C-alpha positions in Angstrom: 164.7 32.5 2.3 167.6 32.5 4.8 171.0 34.1 4.3 173.9 31.7 4.8 176.4 32.7 7.5 179.8 33.8 6.0 181.7 31.1 7.9 179.4 28.5 6.3 179.9 30.1 2.9 183.7 29.9 3.3 183.6 26.3 4.3 181.5 25.6 1.2 183.9 27.3 -1.2 186.9 25.3 -0.1 185.1 22.0 0.2 187.0 19.5 -1.9 185.4 17.6 -4.6 182.1 19.3 -4.5 180.4 19.9 -7.9 179.4 23.5 -8.4 176.4 22.5 -10.6 172.9 21.6 -9.8 171.7 18.1 -10.5 170.4 17.3 -14.0 167.2 15.5 -13.4 166.3 12.3 -15.2 162.8 11.6 -16.3 160.3 10.1 -13.8 160.4 6.7 -15.2 158.8 3.6 -13.6 160.9 1.8 -11.1 162.1 -1.8 -12.0 161.4 -4.5 -9.4 163.6 -7.2 -8.1 163.3 -10.3 -5.9 165.3 -10.0 -2.7 165.1 -11.9 0.7 161.7 -13.4 -0.2 160.2 -10.1 -1.2 159.6 -8.2 -4.5 161.0 -4.7 -4.1 161.0 -1.7 -6.4 164.6 -0.6 -7.1 165.3 3.1 -6.4 166.2 4.9 -9.6 169.8 6.0 -10.2 169.0 9.7 -9.8 168.6 12.3 -7.1 166.3 13.5 -5.7 164.2 10.4 -5.5 163.0 10.7 -1.9 159.4 12.1 -1.7 159.7 13.8 -5.1 161.3 13.4 -8.5 162.2 15.7 -11.4 158.6 16.5 -12.3 157.7 17.5 -8.8 160.9 19.6 -8.4 159.9 21.5 -11.5 156.5 22.2 -9.9 157.9 23.3 -6.5 158.1 27.1 -7.2 154.4 27.2 -8.2 153.4 25.0 -5.3 155.1 27.2 -2.7 153.1 30.1 -4.0 149.8 28.3 -4.2 147.1 29.8 -1.9 146.0 26.4 -0.6 149.5 25.8 0.7 150.3 29.2 2.2 149.3 28.2 5.8 151.6 25.2 5.6 154.5 27.1 4.0 154.1 29.7 6.7 154.4 26.9 9.3 157.5 25.6 7.7 159.1 29.0 7.7 158.3 29.4 11.4 159.7 26.0 12.2 162.9 26.8 10.3 163.4 30.0 12.3 163.0 28.1 15.6 164.6 24.8 15.0 168.0 24.0 13.4 166.6 20.6 12.3 163.7 22.1 10.4 166.0 24.9 9.0 168.0 22.1 7.3 164.8 20.8 5.6 163.8 24.3 4.6 167.2 25.1 3.1 167.2 21.8 1.3 163.8 22.6 -0.1 164.9 26.0 -1.2 167.9 24.5 -2.8 165.6 22.4 -5.0 163.7 25.5 -5.9 166.5 28.0 -6.5 169.4 25.7 -7.5 171.6 27.9 -5.3 174.4 25.6 -4.1 175.0 27.8 -1.0 171.6 26.7 0.4 172.4 23.1 -0.4 175.7 23.3 1.4 174.1 25.0 4.3 171.7 22.1 4.6 174.5 19.4 4.2 176.9 21.0 6.7 174.2 21.7 9.3 172.5 18.3 9.1 175.6 16.2 9.8 176.4 17.5 13.3 172.7 17.3 14.1 172.8 13.6 13.3 176.0 13.2 15.3 174.6 15.0 18.3 171.2 13.2 18.3 171.0 10.7 21.1 168.2 8.4 22.3 166.8 10.1 25.4 165.9 8.2 28.5 162.1 8.5 28.2 159.2 6.7 26.6 158.9 6.8 22.9 162.2 8.8 22.5 163.0 6.8 19.3 160.3 8.8 17.5 162.7 11.8 17.9 165.8 9.9 16.6 163.7 8.4 13.8 162.5 11.9 12.8 166.1 13.0 12.7 166.8 10.2 10.3 164.3 11.9 8.0 166.1 15.2 8.2 169.4 13.4 7.4 167.8 11.6 4.5 166.4 14.8 3.0 169.8 16.5 3.2 171.5 13.5 1.7 169.1 12.9 -1.2 168.1 16.4 -2.1 171.6 17.8 -1.9 173.3 14.6 -3.1 175.5 16.3 -5.8 177.0 18.6 -3.2 178.2 15.9 -0.8 181.8 14.8 -0.7 182.6 11.1 -0.5 183.7 11.6 3.1 180.4 13.3 4.0 178.4 10.4 2.5 180.2 7.9 4.6 179.7 10.1 7.7 176.0 10.4 7.0 175.6 6.7 6.5 177.4 5.9 9.7 175.0 8.2 11.7 171.9 7.0 9.9 172.8 3.4 10.8 173.5 4.4 14.4 170.2 6.2 14.7 168.4 3.2 13.1 169.8 1.1 15.9 168.0 3.3 18.4 164.6 2.3 17.0 162.4 -0.2 18.9 162.3 -2.4 15.9 166.1 -2.7 16.0 168.6 -2.7 13.2 168.2 -5.0 11.3 164.5 -4.2 11.9 163.4 -7.6 13.2 161.6 -6.8 16.5 158.0 -6.1 17.3 154.9 -6.5 15.1 154.0 -5.5 11.6 150.3 -5.5 12.1 150.0 -3.1 15.0 152.3 -1.7 17.7 155.2 0.8 17.4 156.9 -0.9 14.6 153.7 -0.3 12.6 154.3 3.5 12.9 157.0 5.7 11.5 160.2 3.8 12.4 160.1 1.4 9.4 157.4 2.8 7.1 158.9 6.3 7.0 162.1 6.9 8.9 164.2 3.8 8.0 162.7 3.5 4.6 163.5 7.2 3.8 167.1 6.9 4.9 167.4 3.6 3.0 166.3 5.3 -0.2 168.6 8.2 0.2 171.7 6.2 0.8 170.8 3.3 -1.5 173.6 3.9 -4.0 176.4 3.7 -1.4 174.7 1.5 1.2 171.8 -0.6 -0.1 171.4 -2.6 3.0 169.1 -0.3 4.9 166.6 0.0 2.0 166.7 -3.8 1.5 166.0 -4.4 5.2 163.3 -1.8 5.7 161.5 -2.2 2.3 161.9 -6.0 2.6 160.1 -6.2 5.9 157.4 -3.7 4.7 156.6 -5.8 1.6 156.8 -9.2 3.4 154.9 -8.2 6.5 153.3 -4.8 6.7 151.8 -4.7 3.3 150.1 -8.1 3.3 148.4 -7.4 6.7 147.1 -4.1 5.5 145.9 -5.3 2.2 144.0 -8.0 4.1 142.1 -5.7 6.4 141.7 -2.6 4.2 138.7 -4.1 2.4 136.8 -3.7 5.7 137.3 0.1 5.2 138.2 0.6 8.8 141.1 0.5 11.3 141.5 -1.5 14.4 143.3 0.8 16.8 140.5 3.1 18.0 139.5 6.7 17.7 143.0 8.1 18.5 145.7 5.6 17.6 143.7 4.5 14.5 144.0 7.8 12.6 147.6 8.2 14.0 148.8 4.8 12.7 146.9 5.0 9.5 148.7 8.2 8.7 152.0 6.2 8.9 150.5 3.7 6.4 150.1 6.5 3.9 153.8 7.4 3.8 154.8 4.2 1.9 151.9 5.0 -0.5 153.6 8.3 -1.5 157.2 7.2 -1.0 156.9 4.2 -3.4 154.7 6.1 -5.8 157.3 8.9 -6.1 159.9 6.2 -6.5 158.1 5.1 -9.6 156.4 2.0 -8.2 152.9 3.2 -8.4 150.3 2.4 -5.7 151.6 -0.6 -3.8 148.5 -0.9 -1.6 145.1 -2.3 -2.3 142.9 0.4 -3.8 140.5 -0.3 -0.8 142.9 1.8 1.4 141.3 5.0 0.2 138.1 4.2 2.1 139.6 3.7 5.6 139.3 7.3 6.7 135.5 7.0 6.2 135.4 5.3 9.6 136.4 8.5 11.3 134.2 10.6 9.1 131.1 8.5 10.1 132.0 8.5 13.8 132.7 12.2 14.0 130.2 13.9 16.3 128.7 17.3 15.6 131.1 18.8 18.2 134.1 17.5 16.1 135.0 14.7 18.5 134.7 11.1 17.6 132.7 8.3 19.2 135.0 6.7 21.7 136.8 3.6 20.6 139.9 1.9 22.0 142.5 3.9 23.9 141.5 7.6 23.6 143.6 10.7 23.8 140.7 12.7 25.1 142.8 14.1 28.0 145.0 15.9 25.5 142.2 17.0 23.0 141.0 20.5 23.9 137.3 21.0 24.5 135.5 22.9 21.7 138.0 21.9 19.0 137.6 19.1 16.4 139.8 16.1 16.8 142.6 15.9 14.3 143.0 13.0 11.9 146.7 13.8 11.4 147.8 13.7 7.8 146.4 10.4 6.7 143.0 11.7 5.6 144.6 14.5 3.6 147.2 12.3 2.0 144.5 9.7 1.1 142.3 12.4 -0.3 145.1 13.9 -2.4 146.3 10.6 -3.8 142.9 9.3 -4.8 141.2 12.7 -5.7 138.6 12.3 -2.9 136.9 15.7 -2.3 134.8 14.3 0.6 137.9 13.3 2.5 139.4 16.7 1.8 136.3 18.3 3.3 136.7 16.1 6.3 140.3 17.1 6.7 139.6 20.8 6.4 136.9 20.5 9.1 138.9 18.4 11.5 142.4 19.7 10.9 145.5 17.7 10.9 149.2 17.7 10.0 151.2 20.6 11.2 154.0 19.9 13.7 156.8 17.8 12.4 154.9 16.6 9.4 154.0 19.9 7.7 156.6 19.4 5.0 154.7 16.4 3.7 151.5 18.5 3.2 153.6 20.9 1.2 155.1 18.1 -0.9 152.0 15.9 -1.4 148.7 17.8 -1.1 146.7 17.9 -4.3 146.2 21.7 -4.5 143.7 21.3 -7.4 141.4 19.1 -5.4 138.1 20.8 -4.4 136.2 19.7 -1.2 132.9 17.9 -1.5 130.4 18.0 1.4 130.0 15.0 3.6 126.2 15.6 3.6 126.0 13.9 0.2 127.0 10.6 1.7 124.5 7.8 2.7 123.5 8.0 6.3 124.5 4.4 7.1 127.8 2.6 6.4 128.9 -0.9 7.0 132.6 -1.7 7.7 133.0 -5.2 6.7 135.3 -8.1 7.5 137.5 -8.4 9.5 135.7 -5.8 11.5 131.9 -6.1 11.2 131.0 -2.6 12.4 128.0 -0.5 11.4 127.5 3.3 11.9 124.0 4.8 11.4 123.1 8.5 11.5 120.0 10.6 11.0 121.9 13.4 9.4 125.1 15.4 9.5 124.1 18.5 11.4 124.0 19.4 15.1 120.7 17.5 15.8 122.0 14.3 14.3 121.7 11.0 16.1 124.7 8.6 15.7 124.7 5.0 16.6 127.7 2.7 16.4 127.2 -1.1 16.5 130.1 -3.7 16.6 130.6 -7.4 16.0 134.4 -7.5 15.9 135.2 -10.5 13.7 138.8 -10.1 14.8 140.5 -8.5 17.8 143.9 -7.1 16.9 144.9 -6.4 20.6 147.2 -3.5 21.5 144.9 -0.4 21.6 141.7 -2.3 20.6 139.5 -3.2 23.5 137.5 -6.4 24.3 134.3 -4.9 23.1 132.6 -7.4 20.7 128.9 -6.6 20.6 129.3 -3.1 22.0 127.1 -0.1 20.9 127.2 3.7 21.4 124.6 6.4 21.0 125.1 10.1 20.6 122.3 12.8 20.5 123.2 16.3 21.6 126.0 14.7 23.6 127.0 11.2 24.8 124.1 9.0 25.9 125.6 5.5 25.7 129.4 5.3 25.6 132.5 3.4 26.5 133.7 3.9 30.0 137.1 4.5 31.8 140.1 6.6 31.2 143.4 6.3 29.2 145.1 8.8 31.5 144.8 10.0 35.1 146.1 8.9 38.5 146.0 5.2 37.4 145.3 5.2 33.7 148.6 4.6 31.9 149.0 1.8 29.4 149.1 -1.5 31.4 147.9 0.0 34.6 145.5 -1.9 36.9 142.7 0.4 35.6 143.4 -0.6 32.0 144.0 -4.3 32.7 140.9 -4.8 34.8 138.4 -2.2 33.6 139.2 0.1 30.7 140.3 -2.5 28.2 137.8 -5.1 29.3 134.3 -5.9 28.3 132.8 -4.6 31.5 133.7 -1.0 30.4 131.6 -1.3 27.2 127.9 -1.6 26.3 128.2 -5.4 25.8 127.4 -8.6 27.6 129.0 -10.4 30.6 128.8 -14.0 31.6 130.2 -14.4 35.0 132.0 -17.6 35.9 133.4 -17.0 39.4 136.2 -19.4 38.8 137.3 -18.0 35.4 141.1 -17.4 35.1 142.0 -15.0 32.2 145.5 -16.5 32.0 147.7 -13.5 32.6 149.0 -11.9 35.8 147.2 -8.7 36.7 144.1 -9.5 34.8 141.1 -10.1 37.1 137.7 -11.6 36.4 135.3 -9.1 34.8 132.9 -11.7 33.5 133.7 -10.5 30.0 135.5 -11.7 26.8 138.7 -13.7 26.8 142.2 -12.2 26.0 143.1 -13.1 22.3 146.6 -14.6 22.4 146.9 -13.2 26.0 146.4 -9.7 24.4 149.8 -10.1 22.7 150.2 -8.2 19.4 150.1 -10.3 16.3 153.6 -10.1 14.6 152.4 -10.9 11.1 149.2 -11.6 9.2 149.9 -15.3 9.6 149.7 -15.0 13.4 146.5 -13.0 13.2 144.9 -15.8 11.1 146.3 -18.6 13.2 143.2 -20.2 14.9 145.4 -21.3 17.8 146.2 -17.7 18.7 142.6 -16.8 19.1 142.4 -13.4 17.3 139.1 -14.5 15.6 136.3 -13.3 18.0 133.1 -13.2 16.0 131.2 -13.5 12.7 128.7 -11.2 11.0 125.5 -13.0 10.4 123.6 -10.3 8.6 123.9 -6.6 7.7 122.0 -4.2 5.6 119.9 -1.1 5.5 116.8 0.1 3.6 114.5 0.5 2.0 116.8 3.1 0.2 120.6 3.3 0.8 120.8 7.1 1.0 118.5 7.8 4.0 117.4 4.4 5.2 114.6 3.8 7.7 116.4 0.9 9.2 120.0 -0.3 9.7 120.6 -3.9 10.6 123.6 -5.7 12.0 123.7 -9.2 13.5 126.6 -11.2 14.8 127.7 -14.3 16.5 130.0 -13.3 19.4 130.6 -16.8 20.8 134.2 -16.9 19.8 134.9 -13.7 21.8 134.2 -15.6 25.1 135.8 -18.6 26.8 134.2 -22.0 27.2 131.9 -20.5 29.8 129.4 -19.9 26.9 127.8 -22.2 24.3 126.5 -19.3 22.2 126.2 -15.6 22.2 124.4 -13.7 19.4 123.5 -10.0 19.2 121.2 -8.2 16.8 121.0 -4.5 16.3 118.4 -2.5 14.5 118.7 1.3 14.3 115.5 3.1 13.3 115.5 6.5 11.8 112.1 7.7 13.0 112.1 11.0 11.2 110.5 12.8 14.1 111.8 16.0 15.7 110.8 14.9 19.2 111.9 11.2 18.9 114.3 11.1 16.0 115.7 7.6 16.4 115.7 4.3 18.3 118.1 1.4 18.7 116.7 -2.1 19.3 119.1 -4.7 20.7 118.2 -8.4 20.9 120.5 -11.0 22.4 120.5 -14.8 22.9 123.0 -16.0 25.4 123.6 -19.7 26.3 126.0 -20.3 29.1 127.8 -23.6 29.9 126.1 -23.6 33.3 122.8 -22.1 34.4 124.4 -20.5 37.4 126.8 -18.3 35.3 125.0 -15.0 35.7 124.5 -12.9 32.6 124.6 -9.1 32.5 123.5 -6.6 29.8 125.4 -3.3 30.2 124.6 0.4 29.4 127.3 2.9 30.3 126.3 6.6 30.9 128.1 9.9 31.6 125.6 10.9 34.3 123.6 9.0 36.8 120.6 7.2 35.2 117.2 6.9 36.7 115.9 3.4 36.9 112.2 2.5 37.4 111.4 -1.2 37.3 112.4 -2.4 33.8 112.7 1.1 32.4 115.3 3.9 32.8 116.1 7.4 31.7 119.5 8.7 30.9 120.1 12.5 30.6 123.2 14.3 29.5 123.1 17.8 30.9 126.8 18.6 31.2 128.2 21.4 29.1 124.6 22.6 28.5 123.7 19.4 26.6 120.0 18.4 26.3 120.0 14.8 25.1 118.0 12.1 26.7 117.8 8.3 26.3 114.8 6.3 27.3 115.4 2.6 27.9 112.6 0.0 27.9 113.5 -3.7 28.7 111.2 -6.2 27.1 113.2 -9.4 27.8 113.7 -10.9 30.2 110.0 -10.3 31.0 109.4 -8.0 34.0 109.1 -10.6 36.8 112.4 -12.0 35.8 114.3 -8.8 35.0 116.5 -7.0 37.4 117.7 -3.5 36.3 120.2 -1.9 38.6 122.5 1.1 38.4 126.2 1.0 39.4 128.5 4.0 39.9 129.0 7.0 41.9 131.8 7.8 44.4 133.9 4.8 45.1 132.1 2.6 42.5 132.9 4.5 39.3 134.8 1.5 37.8 133.3 -1.3 39.8 134.3 -4.9 38.9 132.6 -7.5 41.2 133.7 -6.1 44.5 136.7 -4.0 43.4 136.8 -0.4 42.2 139.7 0.2 39.8 139.9 3.9 40.6 141.3 6.4 38.2 140.9 10.1 38.5 141.5 12.5 35.7 144.4 15.0 36.3 142.7 18.3 37.2 144.4 20.4 34.6 143.7 17.9 31.8 140.1 17.4 33.0 139.5 21.1 32.8 140.9 21.6 29.3 140.5 18.2 27.7 137.6 16.3 26.3 137.4 13.5 28.9 134.2 11.6 29.3 134.5 9.1 32.1 131.1 7.5 31.8 131.3 6.4 35.5 127.7 5.1 35.7 126.2 2.1 34.2 122.9 0.1 34.1 123.1 -3.6 34.6 120.3 -5.8 33.4 120.3 -9.4 34.5 117.8 -12.3 34.9 116.7 -13.1 38.4 116.2 -16.8 37.8 119.3 -18.9 36.7 119.0 -20.5 33.3 121.4 -21.8 30.7 119.6 -19.7 28.0 118.5 -16.1 28.4 117.1 -13.7 25.9 117.6 -9.9 26.2 115.5 -7.4 24.2 115.9 -3.7 24.9 114.7 -0.6 23.1 116.4 2.8 23.4 114.8 5.9 22.0 116.3 9.3 22.1 114.7 12.7 22.7 115.4 16.2 23.9 115.0 17.1 27.5 113.7 20.6 26.4 110.7 19.0 24.7 110.8 15.4 25.8 108.7 12.5 24.4 108.6 8.8 25.2 106.7 6.7 22.8 104.9 3.5 24.0 106.9 0.3 23.5 105.1 -3.1 23.3 106.6 -6.5 23.4 105.7 -8.8 20.5 106.5 -12.5 21.4 105.4 -15.7 19.7 106.6 -19.3 19.8 109.4 -18.6 17.2 109.8 -14.9 17.2 110.5 -12.0 19.6 110.3 -8.3 18.8 108.9 -5.0 19.7 106.4 -2.4 18.5 107.2 1.3 18.8 104.0 3.3 18.6 104.5 6.8 17.4 101.8 9.5 17.0 101.6 9.2 13.3 103.3 5.9 12.5 104.6 2.7 14.2 107.6 0.4 13.8 107.5 -3.3 14.2 110.8 -5.3 14.5 110.8 -9.1 14.6 113.7 -11.5 15.3 113.9 -15.2 15.4 114.3 -16.5 18.9 116.8 -19.1 17.8 119.1 -16.6 16.0 119.1 -18.7 12.9 117.5 -18.0 9.5 114.4 -19.7 8.6 112.1 -20.4 5.6 109.1 -20.8 7.8 106.1 -18.4 7.4 105.9 -15.4 9.7 102.6 -14.1 11.0 102.1 -10.7 12.5 99.3 -8.3 13.1 99.4 -4.5 12.4 97.0 -2.2 14.2 96.9 1.5 15.1 97.9 4.2 12.7 97.7 4.0 8.9 101.4 3.3 8.5 103.6 0.7 10.2 107.1 0.0 9.1 107.8 -3.7 9.6 111.2 -5.3 9.6 111.4 -9.1 9.8 114.9 -10.4 10.4 116.5 -13.9 10.2 114.9 -15.0 6.9 116.3 -17.4 4.4 117.4 -15.5 1.2 115.2 -15.5 -1.8 111.7 -14.3 -2.9 109.1 -13.9 -0.2 105.4 -13.0 -0.4 103.7 -10.7 2.1 99.9 -11.0 2.1 97.3 -9.2 4.3 94.3 -11.3 5.3 91.4 -10.5 3.0 93.5 -8.8 0.5 93.6 -10.6 -2.9 96.9 -9.1 -3.9 100.3 -10.0 -2.4 103.6 -8.2 -2.3 106.7 -10.0 -3.5 109.9 -9.1 -1.6 113.5 -10.1 -2.3 115.4 -11.1 0.8 119.2 -10.8 0.2 121.8 -13.2 1.5 123.6 -10.3 3.2 120.7 -8.9 5.2 118.3 -11.9 5.6 115.6 -9.3 6.3 112.4 -8.0 4.7 111.0 -4.5 5.1 107.4 -3.6 4.3 105.2 -0.6 5.0 102.0 -2.3 6.1 98.5 -1.0 6.7 96.5 -2.5 9.6 95.5 -6.1 9.4 96.7 -9.7 9.9 99.7 -10.4 7.7 101.5 -13.6 6.6 105.1 -13.5 5.2 105.8 -16.7 3.2 108.7 -17.9 1.2 108.0 -18.6 -2.5 
């Protein structure tokens, strides 16, 4: 606790009209709701404090501040208070609630007002985050020390809070920018303006009406629409950051007495980052990545969102994730102290199923072989919608990690030419060509915006402009819809599945240069120490013209070695030992051209132009940058309107490498592959037309005693699998979600027939 300076004590003793008693708290009753400006809003209760905590939580504060789980955070608060006048205000206000010592409350009140008055918008990018955070400090002093404020001080506070609100990018009234993504979907409305509005509501209800009104009209419907997908659209860095701001209204309105205003599906969003966390604590790359500022050897923070979600919903798995990854600290430590559930115990992530589907409007799948250092992780994307901003044009992309990055996104979000909107971003990093996806190159294609060249990839939804509201996102004319999941599933058991399947129609992601683009993924957990997993990718691409050349892409950190229609990708940097073996089955060998692109002067090559971007040396040395400046390009030699691609990628360890034989399995209606292991084999069959069928499927199994067979693109219902000469048949149930059948088949000729 800090001792108040004598001068400040004197000013407090002569302050006119200041009550010398501590607030008598009301009960924490539910908030009434009212209709206002086309939105239904909870009404702040006529009591103080009501911002971030109420009477019940105030009574619990002394015990919370002593609780062992919060001691690191409390220590950080004390350190911040010693170093910063702004955070000293918040500490004194917190201590006032604990001790009921009016001297501490007056110290906070009298110190906060000049800080508000002196706070100006700096002439630099994102400076309004600082003025917005100062609004929080002012709101805390106003609400928590309300009974100690004079009428004149209240008006002075209100004047400054409104002035600072006008410095925000959303404006005041907050009518600018988007409510789905972008800066107005961060703190400025969902915490800063909302907090100030609640604090001053009795004397100046306008700010709460404006901020809460926009939140309930625009921010909330958009989030409740995409939360059922259990994911976030802004990538590996901005995603956790922006989701954290989403969790502030969760707690603010709950403490106000409104309960949970969000869909209960919100609680599952952080599972995206849990499943994409690599053994080294980093995440699979997605969208605009802060890797330049993430130190090597340290887990990537998930900010406070994972912790606040875990605490609100009592989710021990998410608490475990937060404790392993870290988060909070900095300017937000206070909210850990106020809102963390100190009684919640962590539960290990190892108890989770190894595959997880992230549904509409995303259509993503992550499959793993485990949770330890030797785990293989594969990410597969359809992208039913593209939200723009920090989301890339990567429908159909995949990534593979095993003992380091083997197949990844490419490019940099920093460096000599990597800032947001730079030529490197516009023409490479944000574009399809920088991802493990498909290109269809129409040499005359115009992408419709200045600065955007022709990468042969996917179109710019709404010119890559941010959707303002959910209505804009759903407007077909704006083009944010970019795909459709055709099938998804895993099995035969959900906990440790042998296969994970995702199929999607990506046609809408491209311009009229294509007639159809479909991609199918099958991840196989091979349960073998030498070859633990494989990813099978099957594509059908129909272009508007036969001469529009098609490219299948695989980006790598290090230079790959190509040999005919096969390639090897090693990752030896930082002592890594992972290896990826690529086998191309379609186009067939005479028609397949597999080339490598990259190296000095061609790291970010786009049809004749290198959009160079070098990492800044100091950041490259200490950060987690992975440039992936090499790629493999697979394309047909002979022009054709329709082309099929079928590739198999198996992973192994360079220290004890293995490469299992891969055989193409092609018939009139089906295409697939056979992976021949030493003790078992895996057969995967797709329909060439990328449509489900009720027609019988015939296949032959030979070799070892066990072959796992996955047949995709089946009509839902009951199917019968019979081996020639075997009197008994197996009856299989094909679900509408997966459209796939899985059997473990002994050698013989088999027929799969719908009943």
